[in-house]
N, C-alpha and C positions, 0 to 999 in steps of 0.2 A: 112089340108091334109098331112099327113104322108107319108115322102120315103119309098122305098122294106124294108132299113134298116137304122140304125141312124149313120148318121155320127160321127168317132170317130176322125176328127181332127180341130178344129181350123180355124176360118175363119180368116184373114190375112185381118189386118185394118190398113189405113192410112189415110193423111189427106192433099189434095188435092185445090187448090182453094179455101180454108172456106168449103168444104164438107169433110164430113166422106166417106172415099171408102170402102167397101164390098167386099172382093175375096176369093171364097169358095169354096169349092168341087163341084164338077162336071159343073162345069161353071158360080157356081153360085157367079152372081154382083151387085151391089147396091149401090148407095149414100144414104145418107141422109143431110140434115141438123144437126146443133149440137145440137139442144134441140132437134130434132127428134132422132139422135144417144141417147144422155143421156137415155130418156125416154124409147127406146128399151134396154139399157143395166140394167135397172131397172129391166124392166120384165124380160128378157131371165135370172134375178140373184134369182127370185119368181118362175120361172117355172124351171130351175136348181134345187131350194129347196126343192118343190114340188115335182118333180120327183125323187131325192133323196129317198124320205119320202116313194113314193109307191114301189119300187121298183121293183115286178114285177106281182102285184095285178092287172094292169090296169090302165085307164085313168082317170086323173082328167078332169073334163067337164066343169069348170070356166074358163070361157072365159074372166075373168074382164078386160077391158084395151084394147081387142083384137080388132081391126079395126078401134080405136080412131087415 
């Protein structure tokens, strides 16, 4: 699910009581275990690399690893 336009500000990340806490734009917030945060970081980097390679061509429908 994509927003109306992509956010151009990074999400704030902190560690609290053994959890990784994300505080993003538009009130987006969640907490993760350290393991989930590390895997999410890896997936974000891969997605950013794919998006940079796309330019404005369109969507990459490779959802590998999403939902796990």
